[in-house]
N, C-alpha and C positions, 0 to 999 in steps of 0.2 A: 719443832717448837716444843718446849717443855711446859706442861701444864701441871698445876698443883692438884694433888689427889684430893678428892672430896672427903677422904677419911681423915684428913688433917684438920678439918674444921668442925665446929659444933653444928648441930642441925639448924640453928638460927642463922649462922653465917652461911650455910649452904642454901638456905631459902633466899637470902639476899643475893647471893651469887646466881642462883637459879633465875630470879627475876631480871637481873642485869643481863645475863646471857640470852634469855628469851627475847628481851627487848632488842638487843644488839642483833641477834641472828634473824629476827623477823623484820628488822628495820622499821619498827613502829616508833614514831617520834613521841607519841603521847603515852605517858606512864598509865594514865587513866584507862586508855583503850587496851593496853597490854594487860592490866589487872582484870579488866572486864572479860577479856578473852580467856585468861587462865581460869577465872571464875566460871565461865560458861562451860569449859571443858570439865572442870571438877564437878560442877552441878550435874552435867549430863552423866558422868560416871556414877555419881551418887544416886541419881534417880533410878538406877537399875540395881541398887544394892538393898538388902534388907536392913533393918534397924541395927542389928549386931555388926554387920559388915561396915555400914556407914559410920558407926561409932568407932570401930577399929581404924578406919581411914582417918577420921578426925584425930584420933590419938597418936598416929604415927607422924602426922604433919607438924612442922615447926611453925611458930610465930604467925606471920601474916597468912600463910596458907591454911593454918588451922582455923583462923578467924573466918576465912571465906567458906571453908568446908562446914564449920559449925553453923553458920548462917544458912547454908544450903540444906542442912539436916532439918532445920525447922520449917523450911518452905516447901520441901518436896515430899510427895508421896511416891511409893515404889511404882515404877512403870515397868517396862521390859528391860532386862539386862542387854547391854550392847553385845551383839553377836559377831559383828564384823566392823572393821575400821571404817568402811564407807558409811555405815549408819551413823557413827559418831561425827564424821566429817559433815554429812548432810545436816544433822541436827545443829552443829555449830554454825554452819553456813546460813541456815535458815534463821537462827537466832540473831546472827549478825545483820541479816537483811531487815529484820524487824526493828533494829536499833536505830537511833537517830543519827549516829555517827558510824557509818559502816567502815570496816577495816579491810574487807576483802572485795576484790573486783570479780574474782571467779572462784569456783569451787576448788580449783587447783591451788589457789592461794590458801584456802581454808585447810586443804589437805596438808600442805607444807606446815602451816601453823600448828595443827593438831600433832603432827609427827614431831616437830621441834619441842612442843610443850611436854608431850608424854616421854620423849627420850630424855629430856632434861630432868623431868621428875624422877625418872629411873636413875639417871646418872648421879644426881645429888641426894635423892631420898630413897633410892632402892625400891621404887614402886612395883616393878615387875616381880619382885620376890614374894609379893602378897598376891592373893587370889581375887583381886578387885576387877581385873580385866580378863575376859575369857581368852583361851589359847589362840583362837583365830585372830583376835585383835593384836595380841602381842606378836604372834607369828608374822602378821601383815606388816607391823611396824619394823620388825627386824629384816624384812625382805626389801624394804625401800633403801636404796643406796644413800649413804651419808654424803653431804656436800660440805666438806671441810670442817666437820665437827669432830 
């Protein structure tokens, strides 16, 4: 199967493609739930960044992703940076459990969603080239086998 290179598209087009692929790959029928999920992942990443790093993250994101991240910058105070992938998954899973419309049945589903979202952010927006995620998180993501991506 031939896929178009993300280098052929503008950052805004890549963000639209990103959302479309995340929704498809996770099988989430609701766009609202999918956006909430992406927002939760971005929010958790940002909560471990200092002001300068958070500002840099917002600046590299296109369109809708930038709006989500900018909103999160105003709402978050710095907590602990994410040291391992399982911490991020646990946080995302707990946030989903608190929501009125849960997306995940198990923590394994949350793990799959976090992996898909972060890998797509890297594929379309080159997220891993920046120092927002610690090495163990990125290394953990790269160790998980791809399922048809």
